[in-house]
C-alpha positions in Angstrom: -12.8 -3.6 -21.1 -13.7 -4.2 -17.1 -11.5 -2.2 -15.1 -12.5 -4.0 -11.3 -9.2 -5.3 -11.9 -6.3 -3.9 -13.3 -2.6 -3.3 -13.4 -1.6 -0.1 -13.2 1.5 1.6 -14.7 3.3 4.6 -13.4 2.1 7.2 -16.2 -1.5 6.4 -14.8 -0.6 6.5 -11.4 1.0 9.6 -12.4 -1.8 11.2 -13.9 -4.0 10.2 -10.8 -1.6 11.9 -8.4 -1.3 14.9 -10.6 -5.5 14.7 -12.0 -3.9 14.9 -15.3 -6.3 13.5 -18.4 -7.6 10.4 -17.7 -7.5 10.3 -14.1 -10.7 9.2 -13.6 -10.5 6.3 -15.5 -7.1 5.7 -12.7 -9.5 6.6 -9.9 -12.0 4.5 -10.7 -9.6 1.7 -11.5 -8.5 1.9 -7.8 -11.8 1.8 -6.8 -11.6 -2.2 -7.6 -8.4 -4.3 -7.7 -5.2 -2.4 -8.6 -1.7 -3.8 -8.9 1.5 -2.0 -9.8 4.9 -3.8 -10.3 7.5 -3.1 -8.0 9.4 -1.3 -10.9 6.4 1.1 -11.6 6.4 1.8 -7.9 9.9 3.0 -8.0 9.4 4.9 -11.3 6.3 6.8 -9.6 8.6 7.9 -6.5 11.2 8.9 -8.7 8.8 11.2 -10.3 7.2 12.7 -7.3 10.4 13.1 -5.6 12.4 14.4 -8.6 9.4 17.2 -9.1 9.3 18.1 -5.8 12.5 20.3 -5.3 12.2 23.2 -2.9 9.3 21.3 -0.7 9.3 18.6 2.0 9.6 15.6 -0.8 9.4 13.2 1.9 6.6 14.3 3.4 4.7 14.7 -0.3 5.7 10.9 -0.9 4.0 9.5 2.1 1.0 11.2 1.9 0.8 9.9 -1.7 1.9 6.4 -0.7 -1.0 6.2 2.0 -3.6 8.0 -0.4 -2.6 5.1 -2.9 -1.4 2.1 -0.7 -3.2 2.7 2.4 -6.4 4.2 1.4 -7.2 2.7 -2.0 -5.6 -0.7 -1.5 -3.0 -0.6 -4.1 -1.3 -4.0 -4.3 2.4 -3.2 -5.3 3.9 -7.0 -6.5 7.1 -8.4 -6.6 8.9 -8.5 -10.0 9.0 -12.2 -10.8 11.5 -14.4 -13.0 8.7 -15.0 -15.5 7.8 -11.1 -15.5 11.9 -10.5 -16.1 11.9 -13.0 -19.0 8.5 -11.9 -20.6 9.6 -8.5 -20.6 13.0 -9.2 -21.7 10.9 -11.0 -24.6 8.5 -7.7 -25.3 12.3 -5.9 -26.0 12.7 -7.8 -29.0 9.3 -7.0 -30.1 8.9 -3.0 -29.4 12.5 -1.7 -28.6 10.4 1.6 -27.6 9.2 0.5 -24.1 11.0 1.2 -21.4 12.2 -1.8 -18.9 9.4 -0.6 -16.4 6.6 -0.5 -19.5 7.7 -4.0 -20.7 7.2 -5.7 -16.6 4.0 -3.6 -16.1 2.8 -5.8 -19.4 4.3 -9.0 -17.8 2.5 -8.4 -14.6 -0.7 -8.1 -16.6 0.1 -11.0 -18.6 1.0 -13.4 -15.3 -2.1 -12.1 -13.6 -4.4 -12.0 -16.6 -5.7 -8.0 -15.9 -5.5 -5.4 -18.8 -2.4 -2.6 -18.1 -3.8 1.0 -17.8 -1.4 3.7 -18.8 -1.1 6.9 -20.6 1.9 6.6 -22.8 0.6 6.6 -26.4 3.7 4.6 -27.3 2.0 1.1 -25.8 -0.5 1.7 -28.8 -3.7 -0.4 -28.5 -4.2 -4.0 -27.6 -6.8 -5.9 -26.0 -5.3 -5.8 -22.8 -4.2 -2.3 -22.5 -6.2 0.4 -21.4 -4.9 4.0 -22.6 -6.6 6.7 -20.3 -5.7 10.1 -22.9 
């Protein structure tokens, strides 16, 4: 599958930031046109801030934000009404996915791009790239 243009799930971004399994795939995605829903971006910040207790989390976050958005050009996409409706429809099909997961998939649908994730609960699909 072509990874020149993708939608990144929070789990994929966190794998890249933490250099976990599959981070090389995410790095290649970031060299192309990479998008992230605002909901997933919020989840990334929540996880980074929550894991940095005792550290200067704001400084850490600003460095990570700069790396992803300014250096790599990650595009943060607003959640549209269409995304919200598609995410709601996916809940009926698969109740194991979080709202942020479903919004990531909906953004991928809207943009016609594959979604990249480290979350095994997503399973496999034509428009899903598993990095682990």
